[in-house]
C-alpha positions in Angstrom: 86.4 48.1 -36.9 85.3 44.4 -36.9 83.1 44.4 -33.8 80.4 46.6 -32.3 78.5 46.2 -29.1 75.1 47.9 -28.3 74.7 50.0 -25.2 72.0 47.6 -23.8 71.0 43.9 -24.1 67.8 41.9 -23.7 68.4 42.1 -20.0 67.5 45.8 -20.2 64.0 45.1 -21.5 61.0 43.8 -19.5 57.9 42.5 -21.2 55.1 43.6 -19.0 52.3 42.3 -21.3 52.2 40.2 -24.5 48.8 39.5 -26.1 47.9 38.1 -29.5 45.6 40.7 -31.3 45.3 38.8 -34.6 45.7 35.1 -35.3 45.4 34.3 -39.0 47.9 33.0 -41.5 50.3 35.3 -39.6 50.1 36.6 -36.1 50.1 40.1 -34.7 51.0 40.7 -31.0 50.6 43.8 -28.9 53.4 44.2 -26.3 53.9 46.5 -23.4 57.6 46.9 -22.9 59.7 48.7 -20.3 63.2 49.4 -21.6 66.3 51.4 -20.7 66.9 54.8 -22.3 70.2 56.4 -23.2 69.7 59.2 -20.7 69.6 56.6 -17.8 65.8 56.6 -17.4 63.3 53.8 -18.0 60.4 54.1 -20.5 57.2 52.0 -20.9 55.9 51.7 -24.5 53.2 49.8 -26.3 54.2 48.3 -29.6 52.6 45.9 -32.2 54.8 43.2 -33.5 54.2 41.1 -36.6 55.2 37.5 -35.5 56.4 36.2 -38.8 59.0 33.7 -37.7 62.4 33.0 -39.3 63.2 32.4 -42.9 66.0 31.3 -45.3 66.9 32.9 -48.7 69.5 31.2 -50.9 71.6 32.7 -53.7 71.9 29.9 -56.4 75.1 30.2 -58.5 76.2 28.1 -61.4 80.0 28.9 -61.3 80.8 27.0 -64.5 78.3 28.8 -66.7 78.5 32.0 -64.6 74.7 32.2 -64.2 72.4 32.8 -61.3 69.1 31.0 -60.9 66.4 33.4 -59.7 62.6 33.2 -59.4 59.7 35.5 -60.3 56.5 35.5 -58.3 53.5 37.6 -57.3 53.8 39.4 -53.9 50.7 41.2 -52.6 52.8 43.4 -50.3 54.3 45.0 -53.5 50.9 46.0 -55.1 51.7 49.7 -54.8 55.4 49.3 -55.5 57.1 50.8 -58.5 57.2 48.1 -61.1 54.3 46.2 -59.7 53.8 43.1 -57.6 55.7 40.5 -59.7 59.2 40.5 -58.2 62.6 39.0 -59.1 63.7 37.1 -56.0 66.0 34.5 -54.4 64.6 31.1 -53.6 63.3 31.4 -50.0 61.1 29.8 -47.4 60.0 29.8 -43.8 61.8 27.8 -41.1 59.6 25.4 -39.1 60.5 24.8 -35.5 62.3 21.5 -36.1 64.2 22.5 -39.2 67.7 23.8 -39.9 68.4 26.7 -42.3 70.3 24.3 -44.6 67.4 21.8 -44.7 65.0 24.6 -45.6 67.3 25.9 -48.3 67.6 22.4 -49.9 63.8 21.9 -49.7 62.9 25.3 -51.1 65.4 25.0 -53.9 63.8 21.8 -55.1 60.3 23.1 -54.7 60.7 26.5 -56.2 63.4 25.9 -58.8 63.4 22.1 -59.4 67.1 21.9 -58.6 69.5 20.2 -56.1 71.8 22.6 -54.4 75.3 21.8 -53.2 77.8 23.3 -50.7 75.4 25.6 -48.9 77.3 28.3 -47.1 76.1 31.1 -44.8 76.5 34.7 -46.1 74.9 36.5 -43.1 71.8 36.8 -41.0 69.7 40.0 -40.8 66.5 41.6 -39.6 64.5 42.9 -42.6 62.2 45.2 -40.7 62.9 45.2 -36.9 60.7 48.3 -36.2 57.6 46.1 -36.4 58.5 42.5 -37.3 60.4 39.7 -35.5 61.6 37.9 -38.6 65.3 36.9 -38.9 66.5 35.9 -42.4 69.4 33.4 -42.9 71.0 34.3 -46.1 73.0 31.5 -47.8 74.6 30.7 -51.1 75.0 27.4 -52.9 76.0 25.9 -56.2 73.7 24.5 -58.8 73.6 23.3 -62.4 71.6 26.1 -64.0 71.2 24.1 -67.3 68.4 22.1 -65.5 66.5 25.3 -64.4 63.4 25.9 -66.4 59.6 25.9 -66.2 57.0 26.7 -63.6 57.3 25.6 -60.0 55.8 26.0 -56.5 53.3 24.2 -54.3 49.7 24.4 -55.6 48.3 23.9 -52.1 50.2 27.0 -50.9 49.0 29.0 -53.9 52.5 29.4 -55.3 53.0 30.3 -59.0 56.8 30.6 -59.6 58.7 31.1 -62.8 62.4 30.1 -62.8 64.9 32.3 -64.6 68.5 31.8 -65.6 70.4 35.1 -65.8 74.1 35.8 -66.5 75.9 36.9 -63.3 77.0 40.2 -65.0 73.5 40.9 -66.2 72.3 40.6 -62.6 75.1 43.0 -61.5 73.8 45.4 -64.1 70.2 45.1 -62.7 71.6 45.9 -59.3 73.5 49.0 -60.5 70.4 50.2 -62.4 68.2 49.9 -59.3 66.0 47.1 -60.8 66.3 44.8 -57.8 63.8 45.9 -55.2 63.6 43.5 -52.3 66.1 43.2 -49.5 67.3 39.6 -49.8 68.3 39.8 -53.4 69.9 43.2 -53.1 72.1 42.1 -50.1 73.0 38.8 -51.7 73.9 40.3 -55.1 75.9 43.1 -53.5 77.8 40.5 -51.5 78.4 38.4 -54.6 79.7 41.4 -56.6 82.2 42.1 -53.9 83.4 38.5 -53.6 82.6 37.0 -57.1 86.1 35.9 -58.2 86.8 33.9 -55.1 83.3 32.5 -54.8 83.3 31.4 -58.5 86.8 29.8 -58.1 85.6 27.9 -55.0 82.6 26.6 -56.9 84.5 25.5 -60.0 87.1 23.8 -57.8 84.5 21.9 -55.8 82.6 20.7 -58.9 85.8 19.6 -60.6 86.8 17.7 -57.5 83.4 15.9 -57.4 83.6 15.1 -61.1 87.0 13.5 -60.6 86.0 11.5 -57.6 
């Protein structure tokens, strides 16, 4: 099955009230919603929604050296997580209202990894936590020269402290299999890469060779 349609759409929900109950670095809204039920009735509920906005995460592959460029940084939401709050992640960033996903991926790759990324291509989009957050993540992949990836990066005025890592693709696959990857974007991206790696690597090598011959 390649397609699935939900029983209802946005037309089956009415927002009766929407108020901001917290407005800091992030925003929290309280909504009163009336929505259709599977039994044919209508239900009115009150829900709090974390208005985070949309984001981009990008899987950076060096197809010639068979390496992935990943980052490590502190995440306060992981303070109580097994393994602690320093996480192995994909380069990622928030989308401003006037930006495209590709533009954000290019900017964040330069800011967080010090690299230029080429041939950005969508993998998928997904909702990381739709029970209480409105964020939509655009997951992309692109090709980089991992030999230039080193050092510490991030914007000081945003409190970023980011370490760049070069890891062999097969080593990252082993981390996935061992349960050592623990955040959604990197798990989804590495699972996808593992399923498609031969064709993705072949595409990357071919594009880079073509560019070198041009």
